[in-house]
All heavy atoms as TSV, in Angstrom:
chain	resi	resn	atom	element	x	y	z
A	1	MET	N	N	-156.173	125.891	37.743
A	1	MET	CA	C	-155.499	127.108	38.016
A	1	MET	C	C	-154.484	126.908	39.156
A	1	MET	O	O	-154.730	126.325	40.059
A	1	MET	CB	C	-156.391	128.223	38.397
A	1	MET	CG	C	-155.839	129.577	38.589
A	1	MET	SD	S	-157.186	130.840	38.707
A	1	MET	CE	C	-156.441	132.070	37.870
A	2	THR	N	N	-153.288	127.456	38.955
A	2	THR	CA	C	-152.254	127.230	39.946
A	2	THR	C	C	-152.333	128.241	40.976
A	2	THR	O	O	-152.897	129.362	40.870
A	2	THR	CB	C	-150.863	127.365	39.279
A	2	THR	OG1	O	-150.733	128.649	38.658
A	2	THR	CG2	C	-150.628	126.339	38.215
A	3	LYS	N	N	-151.842	127.883	42.140
A	3	LYS	CA	C	-151.831	128.765	43.315
A	3	LYS	C	C	-150.799	129.752	43.166
A	3	LYS	O	O	-149.564	129.355	42.933
A	3	LYS	CB	C	-151.815	128.006	44.569
A	3	LYS	CG	C	-152.045	128.665	45.893
A	3	LYS	CD	C	-152.210	127.738	46.996
A	3	LYS	CE	C	-152.645	128.504	48.093
A	3	LYS	NZ	N	-152.707	127.510	49.283
A	4	ILE	N	N	-150.964	131.066	43.480
A	4	ILE	CA	C	-149.925	132.035	43.496
A	4	ILE	C	C	-149.119	131.996	44.741
A	4	ILE	O	O	-149.618	131.982	45.858
A	4	ILE	CB	C	-150.462	133.420	43.230
A	4	ILE	CG1	C	-151.244	133.535	41.944
A	4	ILE	CG2	C	-149.462	134.493	43.375
A	4	ILE	CD1	C	-151.960	134.833	41.775
A	5	GLU	N	N	-147.748	131.912	44.668
A	5	GLU	CA	C	-146.987	131.829	45.806
A	5	GLU	C	C	-146.766	133.249	46.403
A	5	GLU	O	O	-146.503	134.221	45.599
A	5	GLU	CB	C	-145.634	131.133	45.454
A	5	GLU	CG	C	-144.717	131.876	44.590
A	5	GLU	CD	C	-143.379	131.207	44.284
A	5	GLU	OE1	O	-142.683	131.077	45.266
A	5	GLU	OE2	O	-143.156	130.901	43.098
A	6	PRO	N	N	-146.925	133.399	47.605
A	6	PRO	CA	C	-146.843	134.785	48.231
A	6	PRO	C	C	-145.394	135.219	48.312
A	6	PRO	O	O	-144.489	134.491	48.663
A	6	PRO	CB	C	-147.425	134.634	49.720
A	6	PRO	CG	C	-147.320	133.144	49.936
A	6	PRO	CD	C	-147.327	132.407	48.693
A	7	MET	N	N	-145.133	136.523	47.762
A	7	MET	CA	C	-143.843	137.018	47.804
A	7	MET	C	C	-143.442	137.627	49.096
A	7	MET	O	O	-142.279	137.811	49.389
A	7	MET	CB	C	-143.707	138.119	46.560
A	7	MET	CG	C	-143.821	137.576	45.379
A	7	MET	SD	S	-142.547	136.318	44.919
A	7	MET	CE	C	-143.173	135.571	43.498
A	8	SER	N	N	-144.344	137.904	49.846
A	8	SER	CA	C	-144.134	138.546	51.128
A	8	SER	C	C	-143.531	137.596	52.223
A	8	SER	O	O	-142.907	138.013	53.258
A	8	SER	CB	C	-145.378	139.180	51.806
A	8	SER	OG	O	-146.438	138.117	51.942
A	9	ASP	N	N	-143.699	136.211	51.918
A	9	ASP	CA	C	-143.059	135.246	52.827
A	9	ASP	C	C	-141.609	135.042	52.620
A	9	ASP	O	O	-140.909	134.406	53.345
A	9	ASP	CB	C	-143.847	133.937	52.666
A	9	ASP	CG	C	-145.264	134.103	53.038
A	9	ASP	OD1	O	-145.580	135.019	53.798
A	9	ASP	OD2	O	-146.050	133.072	52.778
A	10	LYS	N	N	-141.083	135.490	51.479
A	10	LYS	CA	C	-139.667	135.322	51.043
A	10	LYS	C	C	-138.773	136.340	51.657
A	10	LYS	O	O	-139.153	137.473	51.824
A	10	LYS	CB	C	-139.610	135.196	49.530
A	10	LYS	CG	C	-140.356	134.060	48.960
A	10	LYS	CD	C	-140.105	133.945	47.553
A	10	LYS	CE	C	-140.857	132.882	46.898
A	10	LYS	NZ	N	-140.430	131.611	47.356
A	11	ALA	N	N	-137.521	135.915	51.903
A	11	ALA	CA	C	-136.493	136.842	52.481
A	11	ALA	C	C	-135.941	137.617	51.215
A	11	ALA	O	O	-136.115	137.144	50.064
A	11	ALA	CB	C	-135.358	136.025	53.188
A	12	ASP	N	N	-135.223	138.663	51.539
A	12	ASP	CA	C	-134.557	139.456	50.353
A	12	ASP	C	C	-133.709	138.774	49.426
A	12	ASP	O	O	-133.800	138.900	48.242
A	12	ASP	CB	C	-133.867	140.769	51.020
A	12	ASP	CG	C	-134.947	141.734	51.613
A	12	ASP	OD1	O	-136.055	141.735	51.256
A	12	ASP	OD2	O	-134.549	142.501	52.416
A	13	PRO	N	N	-132.727	137.913	49.977
A	13	PRO	CA	C	-131.872	137.150	49.055
A	13	PRO	C	C	-132.702	136.175	48.208
A	13	PRO	O	O	-132.405	135.958	47.024
A	13	PRO	CB	C	-130.940	136.423	50.030
A	13	PRO	CG	C	-131.012	137.083	51.270
A	13	PRO	CD	C	-132.362	137.698	51.367
A	14	GLU	N	N	-133.699	135.638	48.689
A	14	GLU	CA	C	-134.618	134.736	47.978
A	14	GLU	C	C	-135.306	135.452	46.782
A	14	GLU	O	O	-135.377	134.953	45.682
A	14	GLU	CB	C	-135.710	134.053	48.814
A	14	GLU	CG	C	-135.159	133.050	49.764
A	14	GLU	CD	C	-136.288	132.416	50.710
A	14	GLU	OE1	O	-136.622	133.041	51.641
A	14	GLU	OE2	O	-136.812	131.386	50.231
A	15	LEU	N	N	-135.770	136.722	47.232
A	15	LEU	CA	C	-136.404	137.540	46.100
A	15	LEU	C	C	-135.477	137.897	44.944
A	15	LEU	O	O	-135.744	137.768	43.783
A	15	LEU	CB	C	-137.073	138.741	46.683
A	15	LEU	CG	C	-138.334	138.631	47.540
A	15	LEU	CD1	C	-138.693	139.912	48.086
A	15	LEU	CD2	C	-139.371	138.025	46.595
A	16	LEU	N	N	-134.235	138.156	45.401
A	16	LEU	CA	C	-133.173	138.564	44.371
A	16	LEU	C	C	-132.976	137.325	43.372
A	16	LEU	O	O	-132.781	137.498	42.261
A	16	LEU	CB	C	-131.970	139.129	44.999
A	16	LEU	CG	C	-132.056	140.483	45.666
A	16	LEU	CD1	C	-130.746	140.865	46.366
A	16	LEU	CD2	C	-132.309	141.403	44.530
A	17	LYS	N	N	-132.794	136.159	44.050
A	17	LYS	CA	C	-132.487	135.005	43.335
A	17	LYS	C	C	-133.663	134.606	42.349
A	17	LYS	O	O	-133.452	134.352	41.175
A	17	LYS	CB	C	-132.245	133.814	44.329
A	17	LYS	CG	C	-131.823	132.528	43.616
A	17	LYS	CD	C	-131.611	131.448	44.542
A	17	LYS	CE	C	-131.287	130.177	43.807
A	17	LYS	NZ	N	-131.134	129.011	44.694
A	18	LYS	N	N	-134.877	134.653	42.870
A	18	LYS	CA	C	-136.044	134.391	42.070
A	18	LYS	C	C	-136.146	135.422	40.894
A	18	LYS	O	O	-136.527	135.027	39.792
A	18	LYS	CB	C	-137.354	134.456	42.935
A	18	LYS	CG	C	-138.619	134.268	42.307
A	18	LYS	CD	C	-138.976	132.815	42.323
A	18	LYS	CE	C	-140.339	132.686	41.749
A	18	LYS	NZ	N	-140.585	131.268	41.292
A	19	LEU	N	N	-135.799	136.688	41.233
A	19	LEU	CA	C	-135.952	137.726	40.142
A	19	LEU	C	C	-134.935	137.435	38.983
A	19	LEU	O	O	-135.274	137.474	37.884
A	19	LEU	CB	C	-135.635	139.071	40.785
A	19	LEU	CG	C	-135.667	140.311	39.807
A	19	LEU	CD1	C	-137.102	140.434	39.235
A	19	LEU	CD2	C	-135.360	141.567	40.571
A	20	SER	N	N	-133.688	137.123	39.410
A	20	SER	CA	C	-132.644	136.851	38.309
A	20	SER	C	C	-133.083	135.546	37.576
A	20	SER	O	O	-132.865	135.506	36.296
A	20	SER	CB	C	-131.329	136.671	38.939
A	20	SER	OG	O	-131.245	135.586	39.776
A	21	GLU	N	N	-133.612	134.582	38.259
A	21	GLU	CA	C	-133.983	133.265	37.524
A	21	GLU	C	C	-135.164	133.614	36.576
A	21	GLU	O	O	-135.120	133.015	35.403
A	21	GLU	CB	C	-134.405	132.241	38.548
A	21	GLU	CG	C	-133.235	131.680	39.341
A	21	GLU	CD	C	-133.654	130.717	40.479
A	21	GLU	OE1	O	-134.916	130.640	40.728
A	21	GLU	OE2	O	-132.789	130.134	41.119
A	22	THR	N	N	-136.082	134.438	36.947
A	22	THR	CA	C	-137.278	134.709	36.228
A	22	THR	C	C	-136.898	135.512	34.982
A	22	THR	O	O	-137.374	135.271	33.990
A	22	THR	CB	C	-138.269	135.306	37.052
A	22	THR	OG1	O	-138.615	134.573	38.250
A	22	THR	CG2	C	-139.737	135.409	36.284
A	23	ARG	N	N	-135.997	136.508	35.129
A	23	ARG	CA	C	-135.580	137.284	34.080
A	23	ARG	C	C	-134.827	136.369	33.044
A	23	ARG	O	O	-134.929	136.662	31.814
A	23	ARG	CB	C	-134.720	138.467	34.608
A	23	ARG	CG	C	-135.505	139.553	35.158
A	23	ARG	CD	C	-134.683	140.710	35.591
A	23	ARG	NE	N	-135.534	141.886	36.014
A	23	ARG	CZ	C	-135.094	142.967	36.633
A	23	ARG	NH1	N	-133.803	143.051	37.040
A	23	ARG	NH2	N	-135.960	143.932	36.923
A	24	ALA	N	N	-133.941	135.519	33.573
A	24	ALA	CA	C	-133.305	134.662	32.679
A	24	ALA	C	C	-134.241	133.837	31.862
A	24	ALA	O	O	-134.069	133.552	30.667
A	24	ALA	CB	C	-132.269	133.774	33.419
A	25	ALA	N	N	-135.279	133.191	32.440
A	25	ALA	CA	C	-136.229	132.418	31.853
A	25	ALA	C	C	-137.043	133.144	30.813
A	25	ALA	O	O	-137.247	132.687	29.707
A	25	ALA	CB	C	-137.217	131.891	32.883
A	26	LEU	N	N	-137.393	134.417	31.114
A	26	LEU	CA	C	-137.985	135.256	30.197
A	26	LEU	C	C	-137.175	135.621	28.843
A	26	LEU	O	O	-137.593	135.432	27.833
A	26	LEU	CB	C	-138.434	136.633	30.802
A	26	LEU	CG	C	-139.154	137.625	29.879
A	26	LEU	CD1	C	-140.462	137.013	29.338
A	26	LEU	CD2	C	-139.524	138.847	30.685
A	27	ARG	N	N	-135.869	135.765	29.167
A	27	ARG	CA	C	-134.913	136.010	28.052
A	27	ARG	C	C	-134.843	134.745	27.178
A	27	ARG	O	O	-134.892	134.817	25.984
A	27	ARG	CB	C	-133.590	136.329	28.601
A	27	ARG	CG	C	-132.528	136.835	27.653
A	27	ARG	CD	C	-131.291	137.320	28.217
A	27	ARG	NE	N	-131.399	138.141	29.529
A	27	ARG	CZ	C	-131.183	137.840	30.722
A	27	ARG	NH1	N	-130.521	136.591	30.929
A	27	ARG	NH2	N	-131.349	138.673	31.738
A	28	GLY	N	N	-134.792	133.609	27.894
A	28	GLY	CA	C	-134.791	132.424	27.053
A	28	GLY	C	C	-136.192	132.195	26.233
A	28	GLY	O	O	-136.103	131.669	25.106
A	29	GLU	N	N	-137.186	132.459	26.845
A	29	GLU	CA	C	-138.507	132.424	26.103
A	29	GLU	C	C	-138.476	133.232	24.898
A	29	GLU	O	O	-138.985	132.824	23.852
A	29	GLU	CB	C	-139.671	132.818	27.031
A	29	GLU	CG	C	-140.026	131.702	27.984
A	29	GLU	CD	C	-140.646	130.411	27.499
A	29	GLU	OE1	O	-141.344	130.624	26.435
A	29	GLU	OE2	O	-140.356	129.407	28.004
A	30	ARG	N	N	-137.970	134.397	25.077
A	30	ARG	CA	C	-137.956	135.360	23.898
A	30	ARG	C	C	-137.102	134.762	22.726
A	30	ARG	O	O	-137.523	134.860	21.595
A	30	ARG	CB	C	-137.424	136.763	24.318
A	30	ARG	CG	C	-138.402	137.580	25.207
A	30	ARG	CD	C	-137.812	138.851	25.477
A	30	ARG	NE	N	-138.677	139.652	26.296
A	30	ARG	CZ	C	-138.292	140.560	27.213
A	30	ARG	NH1	N	-136.972	140.829	27.428
A	30	ARG	NH2	N	-139.046	141.248	27.999
A	31	PHE	N	N	-136.017	134.324	23.045
A	31	PHE	CA	C	-135.113	133.836	22.038
A	31	PHE	C	C	-135.774	132.444	21.380
A	31	PHE	O	O	-135.569	132.232	20.339
A	31	PHE	CB	C	-133.736	133.582	22.486
A	31	PHE	CG	C	-132.956	134.842	22.573
A	31	PHE	CD1	C	-132.526	135.337	23.882
A	31	PHE	CD2	C	-132.711	135.674	21.522
A	31	PHE	CE1	C	-131.909	136.477	23.967
A	31	PHE	CE2	C	-132.003	136.849	21.571
A	31	PHE	CZ	C	-131.652	137.274	22.920
A	32	ALA	N	N	-136.383	131.604	22.177
A	32	ALA	CA	C	-136.940	130.462	21.729
A	32	ALA	C	C	-138.120	130.720	20.935
A	32	ALA	O	O	-138.402	129.990	19.862
A	32	ALA	CB	C	-137.443	129.683	22.938
A	33	ALA	N	N	-138.892	131.802	21.158
A	33	ALA	CA	C	-140.089	132.193	20.390
A	33	ALA	C	C	-139.706	132.657	18.987
A	33	ALA	O	O	-140.335	132.607	17.997
A	33	ALA	CB	C	-140.805	133.122	21.068
A	34	ALA	N	N	-138.431	133.204	18.836
A	34	ALA	CA	C	-137.966	133.703	17.622
A	34	ALA	C	C	-137.617	132.592	16.671
A	34	ALA	O	O	-137.796	132.764	15.414
A	34	ALA	CB	C	-136.696	134.583	17.842
A	35	GLY	N	N	-137.281	131.434	17.132
A	35	GLY	CA	C	-136.950	130.324	16.298
A	35	GLY	C	C	-138.027	129.517	15.815
A	35	GLY	O	O	-138.129	128.928	14.742
A	36	ALA	N	N	-139.024	129.129	16.677
A	36	ALA	CA	C	-139.982	128.192	16.389
A	36	ALA	C	C	-141.308	128.624	17.253
A	36	ALA	O	O	-141.248	129.565	17.988
A	36	ALA	CB	C	-139.578	126.875	16.704
A	37	ARG	N	N	-142.354	127.880	16.938
A	37	ARG	CA	C	-143.624	128.163	17.615
A	37	ARG	C	C	-143.451	127.638	19.100
A	37	ARG	O	O	-143.008	126.501	19.478
A	37	ARG	CB	C	-144.689	127.368	17.061
A	37	ARG	CG	C	-146.058	127.694	17.527
A	37	ARG	CD	C	-147.011	126.997	16.681
A	37	ARG	NE	N	-148.348	127.023	17.245
A	37	ARG	CZ	C	-149.354	126.232	17.074
A	37	ARG	NH1	N	-149.226	125.253	16.201
A	37	ARG	NH2	N	-150.432	126.375	17.707
A	38	PRO	N	N	-143.687	128.474	20.060
A	38	PRO	CA	C	-143.554	128.117	21.478
A	38	PRO	C	C	-144.563	127.148	21.988
A	38	PRO	O	O	-145.688	127.004	21.484
A	38	PRO	CB	C	-143.651	129.477	22.291
A	38	PRO	CG	C	-144.440	130.375	21.384
A	38	PRO	CD	C	-144.151	129.967	19.953
A	39	LYS	N	N	-144.244	126.327	22.918
A	39	LYS	CA	C	-145.217	125.282	23.502
A	39	LYS	C	C	-146.230	126.021	24.349
A	39	LYS	O	O	-147.459	125.750	24.083
A	39	LYS	CB	C	-144.438	124.390	24.344
A	39	LYS	CG	C	-143.471	123.416	23.664
A	39	LYS	CD	C	-142.857	122.455	24.594
A	39	LYS	CE	C	-141.829	121.630	23.954
A	39	LYS	NZ	N	-141.067	120.649	24.848
A	40	ASP	N	N	-145.915	126.951	25.133
A	40	ASP	CA	C	-146.802	127.741	26.014
A	40	ASP	C	C	-146.797	129.165	25.561
A	40	ASP	O	O	-145.862	129.844	25.914
A	40	ASP	CB	C	-146.487	127.489	27.435
A	40	ASP	CG	C	-147.420	128.146	28.394
A	40	ASP	OD1	O	-148.559	128.608	27.869
A	40	ASP	OD2	O	-147.162	128.271	29.634
A	41	SER	N	N	-147.749	129.655	24.867
A	41	SER	CA	C	-147.685	130.983	24.384
A	41	SER	C	C	-147.887	132.048	25.481
A	41	SER	O	O	-147.594	133.101	25.369
A	41	SER	CB	C	-148.783	131.174	23.204
A	41	SER	OG	O	-150.064	130.918	23.761
A	42	ASN	N	N	-148.464	131.592	26.637
A	42	ASN	CA	C	-148.639	132.450	27.778
A	42	ASN	C	C	-147.452	132.531	28.800
A	42	ASN	O	O	-147.564	133.214	29.703
A	42	ASN	CB	C	-149.964	132.087	28.569
A	42	ASN	CG	C	-151.267	132.425	27.819
A	42	ASN	OD1	O	-151.131	133.308	27.026
A	42	ASN	ND2	N	-152.277	131.702	28.058
A	43	ALA	N	N	-146.431	131.801	28.485
A	43	ALA	CA	C	-145.270	131.735	29.379
A	43	ALA	C	C	-144.664	133.120	29.525
A	43	ALA	O	O	-144.301	133.522	30.647
A	43	ALA	CB	C	-144.315	130.704	28.938
A	44	PRO	N	N	-144.432	133.876	28.502
A	44	PRO	CA	C	-143.811	135.166	28.749
A	44	PRO	C	C	-144.658	136.160	29.606
A	44	PRO	O	O	-144.129	136.903	30.478
A	44	PRO	CB	C	-143.619	135.785	27.299
A	44	PRO	CG	C	-143.615	134.634	26.480
A	44	PRO	CD	C	-144.494	133.538	27.083
A	45	ARG	N	N	-146.027	136.067	29.397
A	45	ARG	CA	C	-146.812	136.872	30.291
A	45	ARG	C	C	-146.799	136.439	31.647
A	45	ARG	O	O	-146.830	137.299	32.631
A	45	ARG	CB	C	-148.294	136.652	29.796
A	45	ARG	CG	C	-149.223	137.475	30.630
A	45	ARG	CD	C	-150.693	137.535	30.087
A	45	ARG	NE	N	-151.540	138.311	30.826
A	45	ARG	CZ	C	-152.787	138.316	30.679
A	45	ARG	NH1	N	-153.397	137.615	29.835
A	45	ARG	NH2	N	-153.551	139.132	31.466
A	46	LYS	N	N	-146.770	135.091	31.970
A	46	LYS	CA	C	-146.759	134.658	33.366
A	46	LYS	C	C	-145.344	135.145	34.059
A	46	LYS	O	O	-145.308	135.509	35.194
A	46	LYS	CB	C	-146.790	133.114	33.336
A	46	LYS	CG	C	-148.208	132.636	33.011
A	46	LYS	CD	C	-148.178	131.107	32.888
A	46	LYS	CE	C	-149.490	130.578	32.292
A	46	LYS	NZ	N	-149.357	129.076	32.059
A	47	LEU	N	N	-144.233	135.032	33.146
A	47	LEU	CA	C	-142.955	135.418	33.771
A	47	LEU	C	C	-142.910	136.996	34.033
A	47	LEU	O	O	-142.413	137.383	35.066
A	47	LEU	CB	C	-141.815	135.015	32.762
A	47	LEU	CG	C	-141.692	133.549	32.588
A	47	LEU	CD1	C	-140.743	133.215	31.425
A	47	LEU	CD2	C	-141.126	132.927	33.886
A	48	ARG	N	N	-143.527	137.670	33.174
A	48	ARG	CA	C	-143.542	139.220	33.350
A	48	ARG	C	C	-144.371	139.624	34.599
A	48	ARG	O	O	-144.010	140.410	35.342
A	48	ARG	CB	C	-144.042	139.966	32.145
A	48	ARG	CG	C	-143.133	140.031	31.041
A	48	ARG	CD	C	-143.577	140.935	29.982
A	48	ARG	NE	N	-145.017	140.796	29.551
A	48	ARG	CZ	C	-145.339	140.046	28.461
A	48	ARG	NH1	N	-144.464	139.442	27.708
A	48	ARG	NH2	N	-146.567	139.857	28.146
A	49	THR	N	N	-145.455	138.794	34.737
A	49	THR	CA	C	-146.250	138.962	35.975
A	49	THR	C	C	-145.513	138.643	37.254
A	49	THR	O	O	-145.610	139.375	38.256
A	49	THR	CB	C	-147.654	138.122	35.901
A	49	THR	OG1	O	-148.249	138.439	34.655
A	49	THR	CG2	C	-148.445	138.358	37.100
A	50	THR	N	N	-144.805	137.530	37.270
A	50	THR	CA	C	-143.981	137.188	38.382
A	50	THR	C	C	-142.936	138.224	38.729
A	50	THR	O	O	-142.759	138.635	39.855
A	50	THR	CB	C	-143.283	135.815	38.194
A	50	THR	OG1	O	-144.355	134.815	37.916
A	50	THR	CG2	C	-142.372	135.344	39.323
A	51	ILE	N	N	-142.306	138.778	37.625
A	51	ILE	CA	C	-141.271	139.741	37.813
A	51	ILE	C	C	-141.908	141.057	38.417
A	51	ILE	O	O	-141.364	141.533	39.342
A	51	ILE	CB	C	-140.561	140.074	36.539
A	51	ILE	CG1	C	-139.786	138.987	35.989
A	51	ILE	CG2	C	-139.724	141.379	36.550
A	51	ILE	CD1	C	-139.166	139.064	34.519
A	52	ALA	N	N	-143.052	141.355	37.987
A	52	ALA	CA	C	-143.768	142.573	38.529
A	52	ALA	C	C	-144.096	142.338	39.975
A	52	ALA	O	O	-144.013	143.245	40.759
A	52	ALA	CB	C	-145.003	142.936	37.741
A	53	ARG	N	N	-144.436	141.194	40.323
A	53	ARG	CA	C	-144.869	140.867	41.720
A	53	ARG	C	C	-143.689	140.959	42.684
A	53	ARG	O	O	-143.790	141.490	43.695
A	53	ARG	CB	C	-145.508	139.543	41.901
A	53	ARG	CG	C	-146.990	139.509	41.238
A	53	ARG	CD	C	-147.611	138.101	41.289
A	53	ARG	NE	N	-147.694	137.703	42.632
A	53	ARG	CZ	C	-147.252	136.591	43.096
A	53	ARG	NH1	N	-146.646	135.700	42.352
A	53	ARG	NH2	N	-147.432	136.130	44.291
A	54	ILE	N	N	-142.485	140.421	42.154
A	54	ILE	CA	C	-141.272	140.517	42.926
A	54	ILE	C	C	-140.907	141.944	43.107
A	54	ILE	O	O	-140.519	142.386	44.263
A	54	ILE	CB	C	-140.220	139.711	42.250
A	54	ILE	CG1	C	-140.455	138.233	42.233
A	54	ILE	CG2	C	-138.809	139.942	42.934
A	54	ILE	CD1	C	-139.615	137.296	41.403
A	55	LEU	N	N	-140.887	142.743	42.074
A	55	LEU	CA	C	-140.426	144.140	42.125
A	55	LEU	C	C	-141.315	144.960	42.963
A	55	LEU	O	O	-140.858	145.901	43.771
A	55	LEU	CB	C	-140.325	144.745	40.761
A	55	LEU	CG	C	-139.257	144.228	39.806
A	55	LEU	CD1	C	-139.358	144.699	38.408
A	55	LEU	CD2	C	-137.846	144.478	40.405
A	56	THR	N	N	-142.629	144.608	42.982
A	56	THR	CA	C	-143.612	145.371	43.813
A	56	THR	C	C	-143.290	145.022	45.282
A	56	THR	O	O	-143.302	145.955	46.107
A	56	THR	CB	C	-145.030	144.869	43.466
A	56	THR	OG1	O	-145.317	145.248	42.117
A	56	THR	CG2	C	-146.076	145.588	44.362
A	57	GLU	N	N	-143.045	143.776	45.595
A	57	GLU	CA	C	-142.759	143.402	47.054
A	57	GLU	C	C	-141.412	144.157	47.452
A	57	GLU	O	O	-141.304	144.596	48.594
A	57	GLU	CB	C	-142.606	141.902	47.134
A	57	GLU	CG	C	-142.361	141.412	48.630
A	57	GLU	CD	C	-143.418	141.852	49.549
A	57	GLU	OE1	O	-144.579	141.876	49.194
A	57	GLU	OE2	O	-143.010	142.126	50.726
A	58	GLN	N	N	-140.436	144.166	46.576
A	58	GLN	CA	C	-139.191	144.813	46.953
A	58	GLN	C	C	-139.493	146.330	47.153
A	58	GLN	O	O	-138.931	146.861	48.114
A	58	GLN	CB	C	-138.097	144.724	45.861
A	58	GLN	CG	C	-137.562	143.231	45.819
A	58	GLN	CD	C	-136.543	143.167	44.797
A	58	GLN	OE1	O	-136.500	143.798	43.753
A	58	GLN	NE2	N	-135.538	142.198	44.894
A	59	SER	N	N	-140.222	147.002	46.294
A	59	SER	CA	C	-140.412	148.384	46.473
A	59	SER	C	C	-141.250	148.641	47.784
A	59	SER	O	O	-141.159	149.697	48.519
A	59	SER	CB	C	-141.097	149.016	45.248
A	59	SER	OG	O	-142.446	149.110	45.442
A	60	ARG	N	N	-142.157	147.765	48.066
A	60	ARG	CA	C	-143.082	147.889	49.315
A	60	ARG	C	C	-142.165	147.829	50.537
A	60	ARG	O	O	-142.274	148.539	51.542
A	60	ARG	CB	C	-144.109	146.820	49.318
A	60	ARG	CG	C	-145.006	146.910	50.502
A	60	ARG	CD	C	-146.051	145.847	50.544
A	60	ARG	NE	N	-146.931	146.118	49.386
A	60	ARG	CZ	C	-147.415	145.082	48.620
A	60	ARG	NH1	N	-147.118	143.734	48.683
A	60	ARG	NH2	N	-148.251	145.376	47.577
A	61	ARG	N	N	-141.130	146.908	50.407
A	61	ARG	CA	C	-140.144	146.750	51.652
A	61	ARG	C	C	-139.250	148.027	51.761
A	61	ARG	O	O	-139.000	148.367	52.866
A	61	ARG	CB	C	-139.437	145.499	51.462
A	61	ARG	CG	C	-140.170	144.283	51.686
A	61	ARG	CD	C	-139.336	143.081	51.472
A	61	ARG	NE	N	-140.101	141.844	51.486
A	61	ARG	CZ	C	-139.634	140.571	51.571
A	61	ARG	NH1	N	-138.332	140.387	51.456
A	61	ARG	NH2	N	-140.376	139.661	51.647
A	62	LEU	N	N	-138.827	148.540	50.543
A	62	LEU	CA	C	-137.996	149.772	50.671
A	62	LEU	C	C	-138.802	150.956	51.192
A	62	LEU	O	O	-138.214	151.816	51.877
A	62	LEU	CB	C	-137.338	150.029	49.304
A	62	LEU	CG	C	-136.239	149.065	48.875
A	62	LEU	CD1	C	-135.833	149.398	47.491
A	62	LEU	CD2	C	-135.065	149.177	49.771
A	63	SER	N	N	-140.004	151.027	50.857
A	63	SER	CA	C	-140.798	152.232	51.268
A	63	SER	C	C	-141.091	152.246	52.745
A	63	SER	O	O	-141.530	153.192	53.370
A	63	SER	CB	C	-142.051	152.460	50.449
A	63	SER	OG	O	-142.963	151.479	50.731
A	64	GLY	N	N	-141.037	151.007	53.371
A	64	GLY	CA	C	-141.219	150.886	54.732
A	64	GLY	C	C	-142.721	150.496	55.106
A	64	GLY	O	O	-142.992	150.299	56.258
A	65	SER	N	N	-143.559	150.380	54.180
A	65	SER	CA	C	-144.945	150.080	54.468
A	65	SER	C	C	-145.067	148.565	54.541
A	65	SER	O	O	-145.004	147.842	53.503
A	65	SER	CB	C	-145.922	150.606	53.405
A	65	SER	OG	O	-145.605	150.168	52.175
A	66	ALA	N	N	-145.135	147.959	55.667
A	66	ALA	CA	C	-145.135	146.477	55.869
A	66	ALA	C	C	-146.455	145.941	55.610
A	66	ALA	O	O	-146.731	144.870	55.361
A	66	ALA	CB	C	-144.638	146.072	57.192
A	67	SER	N	N	-147.469	146.834	55.771
A	67	SER	CA	C	-148.947	146.344	55.676
A	67	SER	C	C	-149.225	146.280	54.138
A	67	SER	O	O	-148.845	147.138	53.347
A	67	SER	CB	C	-149.849	147.284	56.423
A	67	SER	OG	O	-149.813	148.554	55.730
A	68	ARG	N	N	-149.993	145.354	53.838
A	68	ARG	CA	C	-150.426	145.179	52.393
A	68	ARG	C	C	-151.729	145.974	52.200
A	68	ARG	O	O	-152.638	145.832	52.977
A	68	ARG	CB	C	-150.725	143.576	52.251
A	68	ARG	CG	C	-149.519	142.669	52.295
A	68	ARG	CD	C	-149.743	141.387	51.998
A	68	ARG	NE	N	-149.687	141.164	50.568
A	68	ARG	CZ	C	-150.024	140.060	49.967
A	68	ARG	NH1	N	-150.508	139.011	50.661
A	68	ARG	NH2	N	-149.864	139.969	48.652
A	69	PRO	N	N	-151.811	146.550	51.088
A	69	PRO	CA	C	-153.017	147.273	50.743
A	69	PRO	C	C	-154.082	146.267	50.394
A	69	PRO	O	O	-153.869	145.137	49.999
A	69	PRO	CB	C	-152.692	148.164	49.555
A	69	PRO	CG	C	-151.575	147.429	48.966
A	69	PRO	CD	C	-150.844	146.724	50.110
A	70	LYS	N	N	-155.302	146.613	50.747
A	70	LYS	CA	C	-156.505	145.674	50.570
A	70	LYS	C	C	-156.763	145.649	49.109
A	70	LYS	O	O	-156.625	146.673	48.300
A	70	LYS	CB	C	-157.657	146.110	51.314
A	70	LYS	CG	C	-157.649	146.037	52.720
A	70	LYS	CD	C	-158.873	146.378	53.323
A	70	LYS	CE	C	-158.856	146.266	54.845
A	70	LYS	NZ	N	-160.018	146.533	55.650
A	71	ALA	N	N	-157.138	144.482	48.524
A	71	ALA	CA	C	-157.385	144.364	47.101
A	71	ALA	C	C	-158.781	145.081	46.835
A	71	ALA	O	O	-159.724	144.969	47.641
A	71	ALA	CB	C	-157.533	142.814	46.801
A	72	SER	N	N	-158.753	145.751	45.775
A	72	SER	CA	C	-159.947	146.586	45.444
A	72	SER	C	C	-160.878	145.623	44.647
A	72	SER	O	O	-160.571	145.158	43.529
A	72	SER	CB	C	-159.526	147.753	44.545
A	72	SER	OG	O	-158.872	147.268	43.386
A	73	GLY	N	N	-161.903	145.210	45.272
A	73	GLY	CA	C	-162.960	144.467	44.666
A	73	GLY	C	C	-164.004	145.236	44.101
A	73	GLY	O	O	-164.396	146.394	44.587
A	74	HIS	N	N	-164.664	144.775	43.123
A	74	HIS	CA	C	-165.796	145.436	42.547
A	74	HIS	C	C	-167.002	144.916	43.147
A	74	HIS	O	O	-167.756	143.952	42.839
A	74	HIS	CB	C	-165.910	145.153	40.990
A	74	HIS	CG	C	-164.728	145.679	40.298
A	74	HIS	ND1	N	-163.462	145.191	40.364
A	74	HIS	CD2	C	-164.652	146.751	39.349
A	74	HIS	CE1	C	-162.652	145.980	39.546
A	74	HIS	NE2	N	-163.405	146.858	38.942
A	75	THR	N	N	-167.472	145.696	44.119
A	75	THR	CA	C	-168.689	145.488	44.893
A	75	THR	C	C	-169.704	146.479	44.653
A	75	THR	O	O	-169.373	147.666	44.369
A	75	THR	CB	C	-168.415	145.310	46.339
A	75	THR	OG1	O	-167.906	146.551	46.881
A	75	THR	CG2	C	-167.475	144.260	46.718
A	76	LYS	N	N	-170.899	146.038	44.648
A	76	LYS	CA	C	-172.081	147.108	44.460
A	76	LYS	C	C	-172.816	147.328	45.749
A	76	LYS	O	O	-172.820	146.673	46.583
A	76	LYS	CB	C	-172.935	146.534	43.357
A	76	LYS	CG	C	-172.243	146.534	41.947
A	76	LYS	CD	C	-173.329	146.054	40.921
A	76	LYS	CE	C	-172.722	146.103	39.672
A	76	LYS	NZ	N	-173.518	145.666	38.593
């Protein structure tokens, strides 16, 4: 399993660059999947997840809440 890179460590211009690159990669995956069988069938899902993480970090920064919410774990 790969390690998730933290988005909170990146500056705003880095996030914008990563967002545009990831969206372009997702677009490429969609068109590649239309022509032939894709090598990694989970690639679009991974790219959408990365896009969501970037957008979440951007919205967190715009709202002014610098603190990260605690992850909700299922504990009994």
